[in-house]
C-alpha positions as CSV (number, residue, x, y, z in Angstrom):
1,M,74.3,117.3,57.1
2,P,73.3,113.5,56.2
3,R,70.4,114.6,54.1
4,E,72.5,117.0,52.2
5,N,75.3,114.5,51.7
6,A,72.6,112.1,50.4
7,I,71.3,114.7,48.0
8,R,74.7,115.5,46.8
9,K,75.5,112.0,46.1
10,L,72.1,111.5,44.3
11,F,72.3,114.4,41.8
12,L,76.3,114.3,41.4
13,P,76.1,111.6,38.5
14,L,73.1,113.7,36.7
15,L,75.1,116.8,37.0
16,L,78.2,115.1,35.4
17,L,76.1,113.8,32.6
18,L,74.5,117.1,32.0
19,W,78.1,118.8,32.0
20,G,79.4,116.1,29.8
21,G,76.7,116.7,27.3
22,V,76.9,120.3,27.0
23,T,80.8,120.2,26.5
24,G,80.8,117.0,24.6
25,Y,80.6,118.6,21.2
26,V,83.2,121.0,21.9
27,S,85.7,118.3,23.3
28,A,85.0,116.0,20.5
29,Q,87.3,118.0,18.2
30,S,90.2,117.4,20.6
31,N,89.7,113.8,21.8
32,P,93.2,112.1,21.4
33,Y,91.8,108.9,22.9
34,N,88.8,108.4,20.5
35,I,86.3,107.7,23.3
36,S,82.7,108.8,23.4
37,P,82.4,112.4,23.1
38,T,80.2,112.7,26.2
39,L,82.9,110.8,28.4
40,Y,86.0,112.8,27.3
41,P,85.2,115.8,29.4
42,L,84.9,113.6,32.5
43,Y,88.3,112.2,31.8
44,V,89.7,115.5,31.2
45,K,88.3,116.7,34.6
46,G,89.6,113.6,36.5
47,A,93.0,113.7,35.1
48,G,93.5,117.3,35.7
49,M,93.2,117.1,39.4
50,L,95.0,113.8,40.4
51,A,96.5,114.9,43.6
52,N,92.8,116.0,44.8
53,P,90.5,113.2,46.3
54,E,87.8,114.4,43.9
55,S,89.5,112.6,41.1
56,L,88.3,109.6,42.4
57,V,84.8,110.5,42.2
58,W,85.2,111.7,38.4
59,A,87.0,108.4,37.8
60,D,84.0,106.3,39.0
61,S,81.6,108.2,37.2
62,L,83.5,107.8,33.8
63,M,83.9,104.0,34.7
64,R,80.2,103.7,35.4
65,E,79.1,105.7,32.5
66,S,81.4,103.9,30.0
67,R,79.7,100.5,31.1
68,R,76.4,102.0,30.7
69,I,76.9,103.2,27.0
70,G,79.4,100.2,26.2
71,D,82.7,102.1,25.9
72,P,85.5,99.8,27.1
73,K,88.4,102.3,26.5
74,A,86.9,104.8,28.6
75,E,86.5,102.4,31.4
76,C,90.1,101.6,31.2
77,L,90.9,105.1,31.2
78,G,88.9,105.6,34.5
79,A,91.1,102.9,36.2
80,V,94.2,104.7,34.8
81,I,93.0,107.9,36.6
82,R,92.4,106.0,40.0
83,M,95.7,104.6,39.9
84,R,97.7,107.7,39.0
85,H,95.7,109.5,42.0
86,Y,97.2,106.7,44.4
87,T,100.6,107.2,42.9
88,Q,100.6,110.7,44.1
89,G,100.8,109.3,47.7
90,H,103.0,107.0,49.9
91,Q,100.9,104.0,50.5
92,R,102.3,101.0,48.8
93,A,99.4,98.8,49.4
94,S,96.9,101.1,47.9
95,V,99.2,101.3,44.7
96,E,99.5,97.6,44.4
97,R,95.6,97.2,44.9
98,E,94.8,99.8,42.0
99,A,97.4,98.2,39.8
100,I,95.8,94.8,40.1
101,H,92.3,96.5,39.5
102,L,93.8,98.3,36.4
103,R,95.0,95.3,34.9
104,E,91.9,93.3,35.5
105,V,89.8,96.1,33.7
106,S,92.1,96.3,30.8
107,R,92.5,92.3,30.5
108,R,88.5,92.1,30.7
109,N,88.0,94.8,28.1
110,G,91.1,93.5,25.8
111,F,93.4,96.6,26.0
112,S,96.8,95.3,26.7
113,R,98.4,98.8,26.5
114,Y,96.9,99.7,29.8
115,Y,97.7,96.3,31.2
116,Y,101.4,97.0,30.9
117,Y,100.8,100.7,31.7
118,A,99.7,99.5,35.2
119,Y,103.2,97.7,35.6
120,Q,105.0,100.8,34.6
121,L,103.2,103.2,37.0
122,E,103.8,100.6,40.0
123,V,107.6,100.2,39.1
124,V,108.0,104.0,38.8
125,W,106.4,104.5,42.2
126,L,108.5,101.7,44.0
127,L,111.6,103.4,42.3
128,N,110.7,106.7,43.6
129,H,110.1,105.5,47.1
130,G,113.4,103.6,47.6
131,F,112.0,100.1,46.6
132,G,114.6,99.2,44.2
133,M,114.5,95.5,44.2
134,A,110.9,95.3,44.3
135,A,110.9,97.4,41.1
136,L,113.2,95.1,39.5
137,Q,111.1,92.1,40.4
138,R,108.0,93.9,39.1
139,C,109.8,94.7,36.0
140,E,111.0,91.1,35.6
141,T,107.3,90.0,36.1
142,M,106.2,92.4,33.3
143,R,108.9,90.9,31.1
144,R,108.0,87.5,31.6
145,E,104.2,88.0,30.7
146,A,104.9,90.4,27.7
147,Y,107.4,88.0,26.0
148,A,105.1,84.9,27.0
149,E,102.1,86.7,25.3
150,N,104.5,88.3,22.4
151,D,102.7,91.6,23.2
152,V,104.7,94.2,21.1
153,Y,103.5,97.2,23.4
154,G,104.1,95.3,26.6
155,I,107.8,94.4,25.4
156,Y,108.5,97.9,24.5
157,N,106.9,99.0,27.9
158,C,109.2,96.7,29.7
159,L,112.5,97.8,27.8
160,R,111.8,101.5,28.5
161,T,110.9,100.8,32.4
162,M,114.1,98.9,32.7
163,G,116.1,101.9,31.1
164,Q,114.4,104.1,33.7
165,I,115.5,101.7,36.6
166,Y,119.1,101.8,35.5
167,Y,119.1,105.4,34.8
168,S,117.8,106.3,38.2
169,R,120.7,104.1,39.5
170,S,123.3,106.1,37.6
171,C,124.1,102.8,35.4
172,F,123.9,104.9,32.1
173,D,125.4,102.3,30.0
174,L,122.8,99.7,30.9
175,A,120.1,102.3,30.5
176,K,121.6,103.1,26.9
177,D,121.4,99.6,26.0
178,Y,117.7,99.1,27.0
179,Y,116.5,102.5,25.5
180,E,118.2,101.5,22.1
181,Q,116.3,98.2,22.3
182,S,113.0,100.0,23.0
183,L,113.9,102.4,20.1
184,R,114.5,99.4,17.6
185,H,111.3,97.7,18.9
186,V,109.0,100.7,18.5
187,L,110.3,101.5,15.0
188,D,110.1,97.9,13.8
189,F,106.7,96.8,15.5
190,L,104.8,100.0,16.8
191,P,104.8,102.1,13.4
192,E,101.7,104.0,14.5
193,Q,103.2,105.1,17.8
194,P,105.7,108.4,17.6
195,P,109.1,107.4,18.8
196,S,109.9,110.7,20.4
197,D,109.8,109.1,23.9
198,A,112.6,106.7,23.0
199,Y,114.7,109.3,21.1
200,F,114.1,111.6,24.2
201,S,115.2,108.8,26.7
202,L,118.2,108.2,24.6
203,A,119.3,112.0,24.6
204,T,119.1,112.1,28.4
205,V,121.4,109.2,28.6
206,Y,124.1,110.7,26.2
207,I,123.8,114.3,27.5
208,V,124.9,113.4,30.9
209,K,128.3,111.9,29.7
210,P,131.2,114.3,29.9
211,D,132.8,113.5,26.4
212,S,131.8,115.7,23.6
213,V,131.2,112.8,21.2
214,S,128.3,111.6,23.7
215,R,126.9,115.0,23.8
216,L,126.8,115.3,20.0
217,K,124.9,112.1,20.1
218,G,122.5,113.3,22.6
219,L,122.0,116.4,20.6
220,E,121.3,114.4,17.6
221,Y,118.7,112.3,19.4
222,A,117.1,115.3,21.0
223,C,116.5,116.8,17.5
224,L,114.8,113.5,16.3
225,A,112.7,113.7,19.5
226,E,111.6,117.3,18.6
227,T,111.0,116.2,14.9
228,T,108.8,113.2,15.6
229,A,106.9,115.1,18.4
230,R,104.9,117.4,16.1
231,Q,101.7,116.2,17.1
232,V,102.6,115.8,21.0
233,K,103.2,119.5,22.0
234,D,104.6,119.0,25.5
235,M,107.4,116.5,24.4
236,E,108.4,119.0,21.6
237,V,108.7,121.6,24.3
238,K,110.8,119.2,26.5
239,A,113.1,118.2,23.3
240,I,113.9,121.9,22.5
241,E,114.8,122.6,26.3
242,L,117.0,119.5,26.2
243,Q,118.8,120.7,23.2
244,A,119.3,124.3,24.6
245,C,121.0,122.6,27.8
246,C,123.2,120.3,25.6
247,K,124.4,123.4,23.4
248,F,125.2,125.3,26.8
249,R,127.2,122.6,27.9
250,M,129.1,122.4,24.5
251,A,129.6,126.4,24.6
252,Q,127.4,126.9,21.8
253,Y,125.8,130.1,23.2
254,E,124.2,131.5,20.1
255,E,122.5,128.3,19.4
256,F,121.4,128.1,23.0
257,E,119.8,131.6,22.8
258,K,117.8,130.4,19.7
259,D,116.6,127.2,21.3
260,Y,115.8,129.2,24.6
261,A,113.7,131.6,22.6
262,R,112.0,128.7,20.9
263,A,111.2,126.8,24.0
264,T,110.0,130.0,25.7
265,A,107.6,130.9,22.9
266,L,106.3,127.4,22.4
267,R,105.8,126.8,26.1
268,S,103.4,130.2,26.3
269,Q,101.2,128.5,23.8
270,V,101.0,125.1,25.4
271,K,100.4,124.2,28.8
272,V,103.5,121.8,29.7
273,N,104.4,120.6,33.3
274,T,107.8,122.0,34.7
275,S,110.5,119.3,34.1
276,I,114.2,119.3,35.1
277,W,115.3,120.4,31.7
278,Y,113.2,123.4,31.9
279,T,114.8,124.4,35.4
280,L,118.2,123.6,34.0
281,M,117.7,125.8,30.9
282,E,116.6,128.6,33.0
283,M,119.5,128.3,35.3
284,Y,121.8,128.2,32.1
285,K,120.1,131.5,30.9
286,A,120.7,133.2,34.1
287,V,124.4,132.1,34.2
288,Y,124.8,133.3,30.7
289,D,123.1,136.7,31.6
290,K,125.3,136.7,34.8
291,R,122.2,136.8,37.1
292,Y,123.8,134.4,39.5
293,D,121.4,134.7,42.2
294,E,118.6,133.6,39.9
295,A,120.8,130.8,38.7
296,F,121.3,129.8,42.4
297,A,117.5,129.7,42.9
298,Y,117.0,127.4,40.0
299,A,119.7,125.3,41.1
300,D,118.2,124.9,44.3
301,K,114.6,123.6,42.7
302,L,116.3,120.4,41.7
303,A,114.8,117.5,43.6
304,N,118.1,115.7,44.0
305,M,120.6,117.3,46.8
306,A,123.6,115.9,44.9
307,D,122.3,117.6,41.7
308,R,121.7,120.8,43.5
309,L,125.5,120.9,45.0
310,Q,126.8,119.8,41.6
311,Y,125.4,122.7,39.7
312,R,126.1,125.2,42.5
313,S,129.6,124.3,42.2
314,R,129.5,124.9,38.3
315,I,127.8,128.3,38.9
316,F,130.8,129.3,41.3
317,Q,133.3,128.0,38.8
318,R,131.7,130.2,35.9
319,M,131.8,133.1,38.5
320,G,135.4,132.5,38.9
321,R,135.3,131.8,42.5
322,H,137.3,128.6,42.3
323,K,137.6,127.9,46.0
324,E,133.8,127.8,46.8
325,A,133.4,125.6,43.6
326,F,135.8,123.2,45.0
327,I,134.2,123.1,48.6
328,M,130.8,122.6,46.7
329,Y,132.2,119.9,44.5
330,E,133.6,118.0,47.7
331,K,130.3,118.2,49.3
332,Y,128.7,117.1,46.2
333,I,131.1,114.0,46.1
334,S,130.3,113.3,49.7
335,V,126.5,113.6,49.2
336,R,126.5,111.6,46.1
337,D,128.5,108.7,47.9
338,S,126.1,108.8,50.8
339,L,123.3,108.6,48.6
340,Y,124.9,105.5,46.8
341,Q,125.6,104.0,50.1
342,V,121.9,104.7,51.2
343,M,120.6,103.1,48.1
344,H,122.9,100.0,48.6
345,A,121.7,99.8,52.2
346,E,118.0,99.9,51.2
347,D,118.7,97.1,48.7
348,L,120.2,95.0,51.4
349,A,117.4,95.8,53.8
350,E,114.9,94.7,51.1
351,M,116.7,91.6,50.3
352,N,116.9,90.8,54.0
353,A,113.4,91.4,54.5
354,Q,112.6,88.9,51.6
355,L,114.9,86.5,53.1
356,E,113.0,86.8,56.5
357,T,109.8,86.1,54.6
358,Q,111.2,83.0,53.2
359,Q,112.4,81.9,56.5
360,L,108.9,82.4,57.8
361,K,107.3,80.4,54.9
362,H,109.8,77.7,55.9
363,A,108.9,77.8,59.4
364,N,105.2,77.5,58.1
365,T,105.8,74.6,56.1
366,L,107.6,72.9,59.1
367,L,104.6,73.8,61.2
368,D,102.4,72.4,58.6
369,L,104.3,69.3,58.4
370,R,104.1,68.6,62.1
371,N,100.3,69.3,62.0
372,S,100.0,66.7,59.2
373,E,102.0,64.2,61.1
374,L,99.7,64.9,64.2
375,R,96.6,64.5,61.8
376,V,98.1,61.1,60.5
377,K,98.6,59.9,64.1
378,Q,95.0,60.9,65.1
379,M,93.6,59.2,61.9
380,Q,95.8,56.2,62.7
381,Q,94.3,56.0,66.4
382,Q,90.9,56.5,64.8
383,V,91.2,53.7,62.3
384,D,92.6,51.5,65.2
385,L,89.7,52.4,67.4
386,E,87.2,51.6,64.5
387,H,88.8,48.5,63.7
388,S,88.5,47.3,67.5
389,Q,84.8,48.3,67.6
390,A,84.3,46.3,64.4
391,E,85.9,43.4,65.9
392,N,84.0,43.7,69.2
393,T,80.7,44.0,67.2
394,Q,81.5,40.9,65.1
395,L,82.2,39.0,68.2
396,T,79.1,40.2,69.9
397,L,77.0,38.9,66.9
398,Q,78.8,35.7,66.8
399,N,78.3,35.2,70.8
400,R,74.6,35.9,70.2
401,E,74.3,33.5,67.1
402,L,75.9,30.8,69.4
403,E,73.4,31.5,72.1
404,L,70.5,31.4,69.8
405,Q,71.8,28.2,68.2
406,K,72.2,26.7,71.8
407,L,68.6,27.7,72.7
408,K,67.4,26.1,69.6
409,A,69.2,23.0,70.2
410,A,68.0,22.8,73.7
411,A,64.4,23.4,72.7
412,Q,64.8,20.7,70.0
413,M,66.2,18.3,72.8
414,Q,63.4,19.0,75.1
415,Q,61.0,18.4,72.2
416,V,62.7,15.3,71.4
417,E,62.8,14.2,74.8
418,S,59.3,14.9,75.3
419,E,58.3,12.9,72.1
420,R,60.5,10.0,73.3
421,Q,58.8,10.0,76.5
422,R,55.3,9.9,74.7
423,L,56.5,7.1,72.4
424,E,57.8,5.1,75.4
425,N,54.4,5.6,77.1
426,E,52.4,4.6,74.0
427,R,54.7,1.7,73.7
428,Q,54.1,0.4,77.2
429,R,50.5,1.2,76.7
430,L,50.4,-0.9,73.4
431,V,52.9,-3.6,74.5
432,N,50.3,-6.1,73.6
433,E,49.8,-4.7,70.3
434,Q,51.0,-6.6,67.3
435,Q,54.6,-7.0,66.2
436,K,54.0,-4.9,63.2
437,N,53.4,-1.8,65.4
438,A,56.6,-2.4,67.2
439,L,58.6,-2.4,64.0
440,E,56.8,0.7,63.0
441,R,57.8,2.6,65.9
442,Q,61.4,1.7,65.7
443,R,61.6,3.0,62.2
444,I,60.1,6.3,63.1
445,S,62.5,6.8,66.1
446,S,65.4,6.1,63.7
447,H,64.0,8.7,61.1
448,Y,63.8,11.4,64.1
449,R,67.5,10.6,65.0
450,F,68.7,11.1,61.4
451,I,67.0,14.5,61.1
452,I,68.6,15.6,64.3
453,A,72.1,14.5,63.4
454,M,71.7,16.4,59.9
455,F,70.6,19.6,61.6
456,V,73.5,19.6,64.0
457,V,76.0,19.2,61.0
458,G,74.3,22.1,59.1
459,V,74.9,24.2,62.1
460,L,78.5,23.3,62.4
461,A,78.9,23.9,58.6
462,L,77.3,27.5,58.9
463,S,79.7,28.4,61.6
464,V,82.6,27.6,59.8
465,V,81.5,29.7,56.7
466,L,80.8,32.8,59.0
467,L,84.2,32.2,60.5
468,A,85.9,32.2,57.1
469,L,84.0,35.1,55.9
470,Y,85.3,37.3,59.0
471,L,88.8,36.2,58.5
472,H,88.7,37.2,54.9
473,R,87.4,40.7,55.8
474,R,90.0,41.1,58.5
475,H,92.5,40.4,55.9
476,R,91.4,42.8,53.3
477,L,91.2,45.7,56.2
478,L,94.7,45.0,57.2
479,R,95.9,45.3,53.6
480,Q,94.1,48.4,53.1
481,L,95.7,50.0,56.1
482,R,99.3,48.8,55.2
483,E,98.6,50.6,51.7
484,Q,97.6,53.9,53.5
485,N,100.6,53.8,55.8
486,R,102.9,53.2,52.8
487,Q,101.4,56.3,51.1
488,L,101.7,58.5,54.2
489,E,105.4,57.3,54.4
490,E,105.9,58.3,50.7
491,E,104.3,61.6,51.2
492,R,106.4,62.3,54.4
493,Q,109.6,61.6,52.4
494,R,108.4,63.8,49.6
495,T,107.9,66.7,52.3
496,E,111.2,66.2,53.8
497,L,113.0,66.2,50.3
498,A,111.1,69.7,49.6
499,L,112.3,70.8,52.9
500,K,115.8,70.1,52.2
501,Q,115.7,71.7,48.7
502,A,114.2,74.9,50.3
503,E,117.0,75.0,52.8
504,E,119.7,74.4,50.0
505,A,118.2,77.4,48.2
506,N,118.4,79.8,51.4
507,R,122.2,78.6,51.7
508,M,122.9,79.3,48.3
509,K,121.3,82.9,48.4
510,S,123.2,83.6,51.6
511,V,126.6,82.5,49.9
512,F,125.7,84.6,46.8
513,I,125.1,87.7,49.0
514,Q,128.4,87.1,51.0
515,N,130.6,86.6,47.9
516,M,129.1,89.5,45.9
517,S,129.6,91.8,49.0
518,H,133.3,90.9,49.1
519,E,133.9,91.1,45.5
520,I,132.2,94.3,45.2
521,R,133.7,96.0,48.3
522,T,137.3,95.3,47.3
523,P,137.4,97.3,44.0
524,L,135.1,100.0,45.3
525,N,137.5,100.4,48.2
526,S,140.4,100.8,45.6
527,I,138.5,103.2,43.5
528,V,137.3,105.5,46.2
529,G,140.8,105.5,47.9
530,F,142.8,106.5,44.9
531,S,139.9,108.9,43.8
532,Q,140.2,110.6,47.0
533,L,144.1,110.9,46.7
534,L,143.7,112.2,43.2
535,A,141.1,114.9,44.2
536,D,143.0,115.9,47.4
537,G,144.5,119.2,46.2
538,E,146.6,119.4,49.4
539,E,148.6,116.4,48.3
540,A,151.4,117.0,45.9
541,L,151.5,114.0,43.8
542,A,154.0,113.4,40.9
543,P,152.6,113.0,37.3
544,E,153.8,109.3,37.5
545,E,151.9,108.7,40.8
546,R,149.0,110.2,39.4
547,E,149.1,108.0,36.2
548,E,149.6,105.0,38.3
549,F,146.6,105.9,40.6
550,S,144.5,106.5,37.6
551,R,145.5,103.1,36.1
552,L,144.6,101.3,39.4
553,I,141.2,103.2,39.3
554,E,140.5,102.2,35.6
555,H,141.6,98.5,36.5
556,N,139.2,98.2,39.5
557,S,136.4,99.8,37.6
558,D,137.0,97.2,34.9
559,L,136.9,94.5,37.4
560,L,133.6,95.9,38.9
561,T,131.9,96.2,35.5
562,T,133.1,92.4,34.8
563,L,131.8,91.3,38.1
564,V,128.3,93.1,37.2
565,N,128.2,91.9,33.7
566,D,129.0,88.4,34.8
567,I,126.1,88.5,37.6
568,L,123.5,89.9,34.8
569,G,124.8,87.4,32.2
570,L,124.4,84.6,34.5
571,S,120.9,85.7,35.5
572,E,119.8,86.3,31.8
573,L,121.2,82.8,30.8
574,E,119.6,80.9,33.7
575,S,116.2,82.6,33.0
576,G,116.2,81.8,29.4
577,M,115.8,85.4,28.4
578,Q,119.0,85.2,26.3
579,Q,118.8,83.7,22.7
580,L,121.4,82.9,20.4
581,E,121.7,85.6,17.5
582,Y,122.9,83.6,14.4
583,A,125.0,85.3,11.7
584,T,128.0,84.6,9.4
585,V,131.1,84.3,11.6
586,H,134.7,84.4,10.1
587,C,136.4,82.2,12.5
588,N,140.2,83.5,12.0
589,A,138.9,87.2,12.1
590,L,137.0,86.6,15.3
591,C,139.8,84.9,17.0
592,R,142.2,87.8,16.2
593,E,139.8,90.4,17.4
594,T,139.6,88.0,20.8
595,I,143.4,88.3,20.9
596,A,143.3,92.0,20.3
597,T,140.7,92.6,23.1
598,V,142.8,90.9,25.8
599,A,146.3,91.8,24.5
600,H,146.8,94.9,27.0
601,R,146.3,92.6,29.9
602,C,148.8,90.1,29.0
603,P,152.0,90.1,31.4
604,Q,155.4,91.3,30.4
605,G,157.6,88.5,29.1
606,V,154.5,86.2,28.0
607,N,153.9,85.7,24.2
608,L,150.3,85.8,23.2
609,C,149.8,84.2,19.9
610,Y,147.0,82.6,17.6
611,T,147.3,79.6,15.4
612,S,144.9,78.0,12.9
613,E,144.1,75.1,10.8
614,V,141.5,76.8,8.6
615,T,141.8,79.5,5.9
616,D,140.8,83.2,6.3
617,D,137.5,82.6,4.2
618,Y,136.3,79.8,6.4
619,T,132.9,80.6,8.0
620,I,130.1,79.2,10.2
621,T,126.5,80.4,11.0
622,S,126.5,81.0,14.8
623,D,126.6,83.6,17.5
624,G,130.1,85.1,17.4
625,K,129.4,87.2,20.3
626,R,128.9,84.2,22.7
627,I,131.9,82.5,21.1
628,K,134.1,85.5,21.7
629,E,132.8,85.7,25.4
630,V,133.9,82.1,25.9
631,L,137.4,82.8,24.5
632,I,137.8,85.9,26.2
633,N,137.2,84.3,29.9
634,F,139.6,81.4,28.7
635,L,142.5,84.0,27.7
636,T,141.8,86.2,30.7
637,N,142.2,83.2,33.1
638,A,145.3,82.1,31.3
639,E,147.0,85.7,31.4
640,K,146.3,85.8,35.3
641,C,147.8,82.4,35.8
642,T,150.9,82.7,33.5
643,T,153.8,85.0,34.6
644,A,156.4,83.5,31.7
645,G,156.3,81.6,28.6
646,E,153.5,81.5,26.0
647,I,149.6,81.7,25.7
648,Q,148.3,80.1,22.6
649,L,144.8,80.3,21.0
650,H,144.4,77.7,18.4
651,L,141.5,76.6,15.8
652,S,141.3,73.0,14.9
653,L,139.2,70.8,12.6
654,S,141.2,67.8,13.0
655,E,141.6,67.4,16.9
656,H,137.7,66.4,16.8
657,P,136.5,65.4,13.6
658,G,133.2,66.8,12.6
659,Q,133.7,69.5,15.5
660,L,135.3,72.8,15.5
661,T,137.8,72.9,18.6
662,F,139.1,76.2,19.9
663,S,141.8,75.5,22.6
664,V,143.7,78.0,24.8
665,T,147.0,76.5,26.1
666,D,149.2,78.3,28.5
667,T,152.5,77.6,30.5
668,G,151.2,78.7,33.9
669,K,150.8,76.7,37.3
670,G,148.1,74.4,35.8
671,I,144.9,72.8,37.0
672,P,145.1,70.0,39.4
673,A,143.2,66.8,38.2
674,D,141.0,66.5,40.9
675,Q,139.8,70.3,40.2
676,A,139.2,69.8,36.4
677,E,135.4,69.8,37.0
678,V,135.1,71.7,40.3
679,I,136.3,74.9,38.6
680,F,133.2,75.0,36.4
681,E,130.9,75.3,39.5
682,R,129.6,78.8,40.4
683,F,131.8,80.8,42.8
684,K,134.8,78.0,42.6
685,K,138.3,79.6,42.4
686,L,141.5,77.6,42.8
687,D,142.9,80.6,44.8
688,A,140.3,82.2,47.1
689,F,142.4,85.3,47.4
690,A,142.6,85.8,43.7
691,Q,140.6,88.6,41.9
692,G,137.5,87.4,40.3
693,S,133.9,86.3,41.0
694,G,134.4,82.8,40.1
695,L,131.3,82.9,37.7
696,G,133.4,83.4,34.4
697,L,133.8,79.4,33.6
698,N,130.3,78.6,34.9
699,I,128.9,81.2,32.2
700,C,131.1,79.6,29.7
701,R,129.7,76.1,30.2
702,L,125.9,77.5,30.1
703,I,126.9,79.3,26.8
704,A,128.4,75.9,25.4
705,E,125.2,73.9,26.5
706,M,123.1,76.8,24.4
707,M,125.1,76.1,21.4
708,H,125.2,72.2,21.9
709,G,128.7,72.0,22.6
710,E,131.0,71.5,25.5
711,V,133.8,73.3,27.5
712,K,136.3,71.3,29.5
713,V,140.1,71.0,30.7
714,D,142.4,68.9,28.7
715,S,143.8,66.6,31.6
716,T,146.5,65.3,29.3
717,Y,148.3,68.5,29.1
718,T,150.8,68.9,31.9
719,Q,152.9,72.0,31.0
720,G,150.4,74.3,32.3
721,A,146.6,74.3,31.6
722,R,144.6,73.7,28.5
723,F,141.0,74.8,27.9
724,L,138.9,73.2,25.2
725,F,135.7,74.9,23.5
726,I,134.1,72.2,21.1
727,I,131.3,73.1,18.7
728,P,129.6,70.5,16.7
729,L,129.5,71.3,13.0
730,Q,126.2,69.7,12.4
731,Y,124.4,72.7,13.9
732,Y,126.5,75.4,12.6
733,N,128.1,74.7,9.4
734,E,126.8,76.5,6.3
């Protein structure tokens, strides 16, 4: 067996090349990727068996041969096959590894399209396996890189992926916004790419909405997807199936049968994977033909349990069995709420895991700091030890030099003493010599004494010089040691500051989670409670009660939508993703539109009015949407705090010359002077029990800073509260 495996590994590349050469000419006529004709059959073989481990063998062979013949695009396609194979499984580490590999290969070969395609595959895998927060973070990483590199395909891919994330979480309005941005982007910057995918995505968002206007819009986008997908047969088939589903829901049964026939005929000619729209189309056809058992079978093929229950309820309703339809719909509502709870629980669990990871990093940082302190102490001890050893060595050398000097002096003294004895003997022996010789001996004796004195003085001077050099070196070493101690102390202080900042960031994240959990839970409880009362058929509710409950549900839905929009807006402003969109703004018209937007929230007995110092034709060049957002926040806060009197929006050019001043004045309970700046902080509210997230005024201040202006409270006004939004005209005047 080992020998057979070795032979198989040896000849498999040769067989692949032979097979590719034989079929290369035939497949060259249908090669949409424009790679080498000998390599395209290898790609087709590997891409056609993604769930089979043998696809990795074909992918590796494709990459190896593409490097050999110099086809970089084919090498990228081989890496794509590898990653798509691993996305069929459940190993996150394998998917992340292959995503990094695909990005490296595409970056090396200069194909940014596959670089961002790796991000898209990874995000879709995370989304399908319950890692919603990780999918959002990975998509944010893709967005930063795409906008930093100004890569048009990367930006398009990022917008579509964000739409997919919000569509999977049933946030259809946000998904629609991202899909519309992706459509505008592909039409403006990618003329060579068919926009059928963008049209199809927008159609799926509009069709799921219950109103007829949205469904007509979805049908229009589905037709555009079919029109622009003439060269992409699988997209054309799915677009026709989507149109058929939409027309059945709109009770256009004759048109539905025509689209059903077209889709069936085209599917028989083209190999297309089964999609959810094909399953729904077949289910609708079975319902239309009153083949209800087949319709139930097609409904049970849907992957989502909530979808299966919802369509089974519709089939029962179509059959006239309203009781079974009602029971099935109740199960659908229960399963859908359970799925939402599971999704939120998974998000919280993932956030807790990230928080625990950060706490572990913080603990590791503390441990590293302690280790650094220990190393500093060890270094200090080592320096002290070396310093002591140096001093001991220096003292030993000095002692030896002194002993040597003593020995030399003793030897010289002995020599002098011997010489003196010899001279004395000579003097005694020559006592009878002449007086001249006696004087000569005295002169010689004085000369030797002078030499000895000079030698002793030189030895003492040398000792003084050596001692001065030692003291100078010791002073320099002490100065260097003090400088090192100072640098170590500064490093310790910087480390402590970094730790404090990390602890503050962790605390702010905890506060954010607590505040958002409370603010989201309150409107959700109201929506669920009143929805259950309205859905309970056993409760006999008066029309006034139903209208009141519906109004409360709509009010809490608005609160929840405002909270989510505030969170997303704050995130976009802080990340720098949002930019000002300049256009001509008619100031009076903008203010009147703002008044009309918030008029329905104004309490009874309160007069809401607008006054202006400028004419109706007065305009500036600025971002009207941002100005309106600030004014809506001011007016909404005024309506919450005012129960009687007047709320006035005023536009002035004279209050601050050279600047445009928007002011919102109310007769409510007012703002204490010591809270005039605190209310602009994040999550700060004067009344902790009042509705709201405490983010609106903070967002207003961020917008004002982007526009070179300011927002503040007029502390001189005492009849209520007065908020000012001041814009310098030097930036925005036409």
